[in-house]
N, C-alpha and C positions, 0 to 999 in steps of 0.2 A: 432750531439748528442743531443745538446741544443733544438733541434728542436723536435726530438722524444719524449723529456722529457715533452715540453711543449704541445705536442698533446697528453699523456697520460694523461697529469694534465686538460685538458681541455674537454677528454673523459670520463675520474671518476666524472669530475663535474655536466656533461650532464647527465649520467647515473643517478647520487643522483639525481638529480632536477626531472627526469622522473619518478623516485621510490616514490620519495617524494608527488610530486603533483598527480601523477598515471592519469588516465581517470576517469573522472564523469559521472554519467550519472543519470537521472531522468524520472522515468515513473508512470504514474498512470491508474487505469482499468479502467478511466472513459473518459478519453480525447487520443487523439492520439498524440504521441510524434515520432520524428523523426524516420522513421524504425519500428514502432510498430503501428499497429491499436489498435483504440480503441474499447473495449468492450460495447456497449451501453447497460445498463442494460433495460430489456422487464419486469421484473419479481421485486415484492417488497415483503417485507414481514411483516405481519400484526404484528408487535409487540411494545409494552408498550417501551417507552426510556430506563425504568430498563431492561428489558431481551434485548435490542440490548446493551448496555453500557454490560451486563453481557456474551454474546456474544463474544464481541472483547477482554475481561477480558481473558476468556477462552482460547479463539482462540491464543493469543498472548501467554499466559502462554505456553500451549500446544507445541507451535512451538519454542519457545526460552526458554524455562526453568524458572529457577529462573530472568534472567537478570530482570534490572528494567524498569520499566513501568513508563513513562511519560506521564500526561493526558495531551490532547491539547482541547482548545476550541473553537477555530476561522479558519474558517469560520466555522467547523462541529466538532461536539463532537469525539471524540477518543483517541487511545494513539499510544506514538511513542515508539519506541525501538531502542538503538545505538547497534552495533555489530562490534567486532574488531578484525583482523586476521593480524599479523605482520604489514605491513605499510598500510594498507586497512582498511577501514571503511564502514560503510552501515549503513543507517536509514530506518526505515519500520514505515509506519503510517498505522492503519487501523482505518476509519472511520464511523460513521453511519451519514447517509443523509436523513432526513425526506422525504416522499414520500406519495402519495395518490394511492391507487389501489383499482380495482371494484371487490367488495369482491360478496357473494351469493346475490342473489335477485338483482343484480347490483346495489347495497349500495357502496357509497363511504366510503371506511376505510382508518384510518392512517396508518402508517408503516414506514419502513426504507430501503433502498440500502445499498447496503456497498462497502466500494472503501480501495484498499488499493495503498499505493504511496512509491514506494522507491528511494532511489537517496543513491550514494555515490562510489567507487572504485572499489566494487566488480563486474564488469560488468555481468559476466556470472551467477555464484552463486547466487547472488542480485535477478537478475530475477526470477531465480527457487524459491528461496524461498519466494518473491513477490507472485506467483503465486501459490506455495502451502498455503501460509498464505488466500489467499484469497477463495481459495476451504476449506479450513477449517473452515474459517467464514462461509461462504454461507453453509456448511452440519451442522454446530453447530445452526445455524438459522433454517433451514428445519428441526432439531429435537424439535425444539419447535413450529412451525407454516408454515404450508404448504404455498410455496409463490404464490402469486396471480399476475393476470398482472397490469403493470403500467397503472393509467389511463392519457394518453397525452395529453387530450383537457383540455386547460387552464381555461376554465369556471367551469370545474367541480374541479378544485385545489383551488378554491377561498375561 
C-alpha cells in the first residue's frame, strides 16, 4: 500500500514537471533548425526604414490584436510579442534586415528582407502562427513596393 502511494506521488510530480517545463522550440525563417528547412530569401523589398517599420507594426497588430509590442534593436530592428495559453507561452519576433537588391536598369537599391523567429512551448500552433505572420509581413510589404532580387555579389553590397 505504501509503495502504491509513493508511486502515485512520483507520477504526479513527474507529470507536473512535464507540464510546467513543456517542450520548447525555436525557429527562424532565415536559417535551418533541427527538422526544419531554411527558407533562404531570394527577394528583398526596396523600402525605407520607416516603411519597413510600419510593415512590421501593422503585421504584428493585425496578427495579435492589442497585445503589447516590445521593440528590439539588436542585432536587427523589429518587434517581439509574447502570447500565453494555460501553462504554455510563445514568443514571436518579426525583424527587418537590411539588404541590397538590383532594381531597374541594374541599379543597386537599399531595402529589407523580413524574418520571423518563434520560440516557446506551443509547438504546433506556434509554428503555424509564425508562418502566418511572415506571410502577412510579406503581403503588407508587397502592398508598398514590389519585391526585387537580392544582390548576392559581395562587391555590390559594399
